[in-house]
C-alpha positions as CSV (number, residue, x, y, z in Angstrom):
1,M,-0.3,-0.5,0.1
2,P,1.4,3.7,-0.4
3,D,1.8,6.2,2.4
4,I,-0.8,8.4,1.5
5,R,0.5,10.5,4.0
6,A,4.3,11.1,1.9
7,L,1.8,11.5,-1.5
8,T,-0.3,14.0,0.2
9,E,2.5,16.1,1.5
10,G,4.4,16.1,-1.7
11,Y,1.9,17.8,-3.6
12,V,0.8,20.4,-0.7
13,A,4.8,21.2,-1.6
14,A,4.8,20.4,-5.5
15,F,1.6,22.7,-5.8
16,D,3.1,25.5,-3.4
17,S,6.2,25.5,-5.6
18,R,3.4,26.4,-7.6
19,D,5.7,23.1,-10.1
20,T,2.3,22.7,-12.6
21,D,3.5,19.4,-14.4
22,A,4.9,17.9,-11.1
23,V,1.1,18.5,-9.3
24,A,-0.5,16.7,-12.8
25,G,1.6,14.2,-11.9
26,Y,-0.2,12.5,-9.0
27,F,-3.9,13.3,-11.5
28,A,-4.5,10.2,-12.3
29,P,-5.7,9.9,-15.7
30,N,-9.4,10.2,-15.1
31,F,-9.0,12.8,-12.0
32,A,-12.0,14.6,-11.4
33,L,-11.5,18.2,-9.5
34,T,-14.8,19.9,-7.9
35,D,-14.3,23.5,-6.0
36,P,-15.8,26.8,-5.7
37,E,-14.9,27.7,-9.4
38,V,-15.8,24.1,-11.4
39,T,-17.7,20.6,-10.8
40,N,-15.9,17.6,-11.5
41,L,-13.3,19.3,-13.8
42,T,-11.8,15.8,-15.7
43,P,-9.8,14.7,-17.1
44,K,-6.7,15.3,-16.6
45,S,-5.4,17.3,-18.7
46,A,-8.5,20.2,-17.9
47,A,-7.7,19.4,-14.5
48,R,-3.7,20.3,-14.9
49,D,-4.3,23.1,-17.3
50,Y,-7.0,24.8,-14.3
51,V,-4.6,24.3,-12.3
52,G,-1.4,25.9,-14.5
53,G,-4.2,28.8,-14.7
54,L,-4.5,29.5,-11.2
55,F,-0.4,29.8,-11.7
56,A,-0.3,32.0,-13.8
57,A,-2.6,34.5,-12.5
58,N,-1.4,35.0,-9.3
59,E,2.0,36.8,-8.8
60,T,1.5,35.8,-5.1
61,L,0.4,31.9,-4.2
62,S,0.9,30.1,-1.3
63,F,-0.7,27.3,-0.4
64,V,0.6,25.5,3.4
65,A,-0.6,22.1,5.1
66,H,-2.0,23.3,9.0
67,R,-3.0,19.9,9.5
68,I,-2.9,16.8,7.0
69,V,-4.4,12.9,8.1
70,V,-4.4,10.5,5.9
71,E,-7.7,6.9,6.5
72,G,-7.0,4.5,4.4
73,S,-6.8,5.4,0.5
74,T,-8.1,9.0,1.8
75,S,-6.2,11.6,3.3
76,V,-7.4,16.0,4.3
77,I,-5.5,17.8,4.2
78,H,-6.1,21.2,6.1
79,F,-4.7,24.4,4.1
80,Q,-4.0,28.4,3.8
81,L,-4.2,28.9,0.0
82,T,-3.2,33.1,-0.8
83,L,-4.0,33.8,-4.2
84,G,-2.8,37.2,-4.5
85,T,-4.2,39.5,-1.5
86,T,-6.9,36.8,-1.8
87,V,-6.1,34.5,1.4
88,L,-7.8,31.2,1.2
89,D,-8.9,28.3,4.8
90,G,-10.4,25.6,3.7
91,V,-9.8,21.5,3.4
92,D,-8.8,19.2,0.5
93,L,-10.6,15.5,0.1
94,I,-8.3,13.6,-1.8
95,T,-9.2,9.7,-2.7
96,W,-6.3,8.0,-4.2
97,Q,-6.2,5.3,-6.4
98,G,-2.6,3.6,-5.8
99,E,-0.4,6.2,-6.1
100,Q,-3.0,8.8,-7.7
101,M,-5.8,11.3,-6.8
102,S,-8.2,9.3,-8.5
103,T,-10.8,12.7,-7.0
104,M,-10.5,15.9,-5.1
105,H,-12.9,18.1,-3.8
106,A,-11.9,21.6,-2.0
107,Y,-13.3,23.5,0.2
């Protein structure tokens, strides 16, 4: 069984460093993203483009995990996301399929 905590921490580091390719590397081919801006954005390429757009649109960006909780093949990240002057406190609920994310629900 993969180390879901380590995978989740790697995802956080990739997102915080604005590495679109590394972030997308965590997405399974059929990955589906839901957040306040999108509903069931799929497949991987569409989610990659969406994340890349966030990175490009925000000169200032940081993603900090306050807490990561893992249960089976699910991880939850309590995070602070800074996009420009906007600071968001939220939660990502991630379902893992092996070493890749199958779904993410961001709140």
